[in-house]
C-alpha positions in Angstrom: 75.0 76.8 93.2 76.9 80.0 93.9 79.7 80.9 91.6 83.2 79.9 92.9 86.5 81.7 92.2 89.7 79.8 91.5 92.8 81.9 90.8 96.0 80.1 91.9 98.2 82.7 90.3 97.3 85.5 92.8 100.0 87.1 94.9 98.6 87.8 98.4 101.1 90.5 99.2 100.4 92.3 95.9 96.6 92.1 96.4 97.0 93.4 100.0 99.0 96.4 98.7 96.5 96.9 95.9 93.6 97.0 98.3 95.3 99.6 100.6 96.3 101.8 97.6 92.8 101.7 96.1 91.1 102.4 99.5 89.4 99.1 100.1 88.1 97.7 96.8 90.9 97.0 94.3 92.0 93.6 95.6 88.4 92.4 95.8 87.8 93.6 92.3 90.9 91.8 90.9 90.1 88.5 92.5 86.5 88.6 91.2 84.5 89.8 94.2 83.1 92.8 92.5 80.0 93.4 94.8 82.3 93.4 97.8 84.7 95.8 96.0 82.0 98.4 95.4 80.6 98.0 98.9 84.1 98.4 100.4 84.6 101.6 98.4 81.3 102.9 99.6 82.1 102.1 103.2 85.5 103.7 103.0 84.3 106.7 101.1 81.1 107.5 103.0 82.5 106.4 106.3 85.6 108.5 105.7 83.6 111.6 105.0 81.1 111.1 107.9 83.8 110.3 110.5 86.4 112.8 109.4 88.7 110.1 108.1 88.1 107.3 110.5 86.2 105.3 107.9 89.4 105.0 105.9 90.6 102.4 108.5 88.2 100.0 106.8 90.6 99.8 103.9 93.1 98.0 106.2 90.4 95.5 107.3 89.5 94.9 103.6 93.2 94.5 102.8 93.6 91.8 105.5 90.5 90.0 104.3 91.7 90.0 100.7 95.1 88.8 101.8 93.6 85.8 103.7 91.3 85.0 100.7 94.3 85.1 98.4 96.3 82.7 100.6 93.4 80.3 100.2 93.3 80.8 96.4 97.1 80.3 96.2 96.7 77.0 98.0 94.3 75.9 95.3 91.0 76.4 97.2 88.0 77.9 95.6 86.2 80.7 97.3 82.7 82.1 96.9 82.0 85.4 95.2 80.7 86.8 98.5 82.9 84.8 100.9 84.8 86.4 103.7 87.8 85.3 105.7 86.9 87.4 108.7 83.8 86.3 110.6 82.4 89.8 111.5 82.4 90.7 107.8 79.7 88.1 107.2 77.3 90.3 109.1 78.6 93.5 107.5 78.3 92.3 103.9 74.9 90.7 104.4 72.5 92.4 102.0 
């Protein structure tokens, strides 16, 4: 069975801000989704360099994903270590 994360004390707004400030990975890292954190940093960093900064927009997508996941955690739900709240990220994070 896959590991589940339960952190009812998370603040969705703070995690959203943390994810934006840390360019995509900080919020994931703090809620326990470390693989996704490193992948988000890679996407933002490499994508930002290869597209003259356009890849940095992924930090906003990651921030919204973290925000939605934190809302679920705050409501007492458990989430998977690789779970996404945005459907298209399921294909992106498939490895």
